[in-house]
N, C-alpha and C positions, 0 to 999 in steps of 0.2 A: 550854509556849507559847514563842513566839519572834517577834522582828521579822524581816521580810524587806525588804531594801533593794536597789534597782536603781539603779546610778549610771552613766548614759550607756550603758546596755546596748543593743547593736545586733546584728543578724544579717544576714549576706549569704550568698547561694548563688551563688558565682561573682561576676559583676559586678552581680547583682540584689540590691538592699537590700530586705529584707522587714520589718525592725524598725529604726526610726530613733531612736537615742539616747534610750531611755526612762529617765526619772528618776521613781522611785516608791518610797514607803515604806509597807509594810503593818505596822500596829501590832500589838502582842501581843493575841491573842484576837479580832482583827478578822475579819469575814467580808467579804472583798473580791471583787467580781464583775468579771471582764473580759468586756465585751460588745461586739459589733460584727458586721457582715455577714461572710459567708464570704470568706476571703482577706484579712482585715484584720490577721492576725498573732497573734491571741489564743492559739491552741493552740501555735504556735511559741514564744511567750513563756513559756507554762506549761511546755513541755518543756525550755526552757533553765533555768528555775528548778529543775526536777526533776533536771537533769543528764543528760537523754536526748538533748539537742541541744547541741553546743558553742557557747559565746558567742563571737561574732566580735570584739567590742570592748566595753569597759566592765567593770564589776565588779559581782558579786552577793555580798551579805552576808546571812547568816542568824544572828540573835542577835548582830550586831555583828562577826562573824568572816567573812573572805573565804572563799567556797567556790567561786569562779569555776572553778577547775581541779580541784575535788574530785570523786571518783566519786560517782555517784548514791547508792550504798549508804551513804555516809558523811555524807550531808547532813541526816539526821534528818527526812526527809520521807516521806510515804506518798501514793500517787497512785491515784485511782479513774478508770478509763478509760470511754470511751463504750461500747465492747464490754466485756462482763463479764469476759472473759479468765479463765474458770474452767477448771480441769482436769477434763475430762469423766469421767475414771476415778477421781476422788476424791470423797468425800462432802463435805457442807457443812463438817463439823468438820475434815476433812483439808485442804480448800482454805483455810480460815481459819487453820489452824496451820502452813501450809507455810513461810512466811517465818521463823517461830519455830524450826521444825525445822532450816532451813538455818543459822540463827544459833547452833545448838547448845544451845538451851534444853532443859531437862529435860522429860520427859513431864508431870510434875506441874504445872510452870509453864505449859506449853502448854494443858493441860486447864483450868487456872484462868482464863487469859486468854480462851480461847475461850468458856468458860461465861459470863464477865462480859460479853463483847461480844454473844454470842448472846441473852442475857437483855435487854440494852439494845435490841437490834434486833428482838426478837420472833421469834428463830430457834431457840429452845430445843427445840421439837418437831420441827425439821427437820434436826437435826445428822447424822442417818444417811442422808439422801437424797442422790441424785446430781443434778447440774445438770439433766439431762433430766427429772427428776421435779419441778422447781420452775417456778413462773410467772416472768414477766419481772421483776416487782417483787421477788420473793423472791431471784432471782439477783443483782439489784442490791444487795440488802441483804447478801448473802454477800460481794460485792465490797467493800462498805463495811466489813464485819466483818473481812475480811482486812487492810484498812488500819488498822482500829481497834486490833487486837491488838498492833500494833507500837508503840503509844503514841508516835506521832511528835510532833515539835515543830510541824510544819506539815502540813496536809491540802491536797492538790491534787485538784481535780475537773475532768475534761475532758468537758463535755457529758454527764453521767452519766444524764440522764433522757430523752435524745432518742429512745431506742428504745422507750419506753413509750407506751401509748395516753393520750389526753388526761385521762381520769379518774384513771388511776394516777399520771400526772405531778403532778397537783394533790395527791394523797395523799402522794406521796414528797417533794414540796416541804415540806409541813408537817412530815414526819418529819425531814428534813434540818435544818430550822430548829430544831426542838425538840432534836435531838441537839447542835447547836452551842451552844445556850443552856445545855445541861447540861455539856458538856465544856469550852467556852471555848477550844478549840484554834484557833490562827491558821489561817484557811482562805482559799484562793484558788480561785475557781470560774469556769470558762469556760462561756459559753453564747452562742448567737445569739438566744435567746428573751428579749425584753425584759420579759415578764411574770415570768419566773424572776428576772431581774436586780432588778426593782423589789421583789419580795416577799421575796427572800432576803437582800439585801445590807445591810450597814452602810454601805458606800460602793461606788460604781460607777465603773469606768473605761471610758469609751467610746473604742474604737479605730477608726481608719479608715486604711487603706493604711500600716500600721506606725507611725502617729503617735497620740498621745493627743489626742483632740478636747476632752474635758472630763472632770473627775473631781469627785466630791462625793457627798453623800447622795442617795438616790433622789428625795426631794422637791425638793432643790436643783436637780437636773438637770431634773426635770419642770417645775418652776415657772419656772426661769430658764435655759433652754438657751442656750449661748453662740453657737450658730449654727443654721442651717436643718437641717443633718444631724442634730444631736442632737435638735432639736425633732421631726423627722420619725421618728427611730428609736425614741425612747422614747414610749410611749403607744399604746394600741390601742382604737379607731382612731387613726391618726396625726394630728398637728396639721395643720390646714388652712392653706394659704398662698394669699393673693390678691395679685396685682400691683397696686400703687397708686402714687400720687404725692402728695407733700406740698408744697404751694405755700409760698413764702417769706412770702406775705401772709396765709396762713391755716394756721398751724402747729398748730392744735387739731384739725384734721381731715385724714384721708387720702382722696383721691379715687380711686375704683375706675375701671376701664376704661370702664364705661358711664355714668360721671358720678355714681353714688351715693357718698355721703360717710359715712365711719366716724369717730366721735369717737375720738381717741387722746390719750395723755398728752402734754401740751405740754412738749417738751424741747428746743426750738430746732432741730428736725430739718427738713430739706427735701430734695427730690429724689425719685428713683425708689427705691421700697422694696418689700419683701414684708411683708404683714401676716399674722402668725401667730395663729390662734385655735384653742384646743382644742375638740373636738367637744362637750364638755359645757358650754362657756362661752358658749352662745347662749341667748337667750330669744325667744319669739314676741312680736312687737310688732303694734300696730295700724298700718294704712297712714298714712304721714305722720309717724310718730314720729321725732323728731330723732335722727340717727345710725343709723337702721335702713336696711336694704336688702332688695331683693326677689330671690327665687330660686325656681326651678321644681322641684317634687318629681319625681325620676326613679325612685327605688326606695325602697320601705318595707320594713324588716326588723324585725318584732316579735320580741323575744327573751324575752318574758314580763314581767319586771319593768320593762323599759325598751324604747325603740324607737329604732332607728338609721335615719336618713333620709339618703339620698344625694340631693343637689340639684345643679342646674346653674345657673350664673350666667354667661351668655355662653359663652365657651370654657373656663371654669373649673368644676371640680367641688369640692364640699365635703360633708363628712359631719357631721351633727348628731346628738348623742345626747340623747334626752329621758328623764328618769328616771321615766317613766310611760307608759301605753299611749296613744300619740298617734294620733288618728284623722285620717289624711290619705291621699290617693290619688295615684298618679302623674298628673302634669299639673297638680295644684293649685299655686297660687302662695302662698308664705309670705313674710311680712315678718319679718326677724330683726334683733336688735340684740345686739352683744356685751355680756357682763356687765362692769360697771365694773371697771377695773383689770386686765382679762384679755386685753388686746391686746398682742401682742409685735411689735416692729418690727425688721426685718433689712435690711441693705444688699442691694439686689437683685443687685449684681454679685459681691460677695464672699461673701454668705451669712452674714456676721457680725452679731451682735446690735448694735443701736444704742441 
């Protein structure tokens, strides 16, 4: 295990800056997830840590030692890519042992490490098969095994599950988490899938346009997003945002565009704001209930244990998740009230939390 520290790390391609002065420390044994939309710089940042992309400015330290200009092979890291990158003419065992063979390890050591990793990953019965004879999930396990046998200080994962179907992704997520709990190896994981980020991470770093928007534990980011972008990116369905105004004479309520009023925490705020409410943080109310508002049902999506309802309120849309089988039809009117303490207030101009 090792710490990974980035001090003012940046990356430019010509005159274009894609990573802007990142300061970040990954603790020993931590599972850190870099998450953000396509083009935010997360894979570029991972490749710089791996030594596959030169760092334009700043310093990278692994276990307290500067590795900024050190070749990838000397950094004590192992990387698992989005594509499995397996040699088609090699068996599972040969693919897993390839890096050990290049490092000059004896056949006995190679066999021992491959056996240990394959047992851990459930590949022991597949060691003689070629990649074409394996499923997608099995190939991904082989790619993980190839990294595992190197016994690295740091694991790097670049969207390793994106090529798998939805059911297999869920299964592999559980296996990845179990593997990390067993090995406790420092891990940096890149994904655009916020569900992966929430379920796998000890800590999440949300990136946008090469900058860190927020970092913290999954629940810290979910419960108290610093801005509209983080609130909308983490959560499925995403947080709802309604434009509103808080009057100086009535700071306990926010007034929506059609005049409906929502009760908010009184914090001396006033002016034009965006009200953020998670889909699961609404309750059905009776007409006239203080702090409630009316919206029209547009789409009903039953998912079995719960029901997602898309509603329209004037020009705005919002999604509400009910933890039961809600009996409503398109065109129905619902009165909703936010749960106590679950209203988030953001500056409408800057998007920052107030």
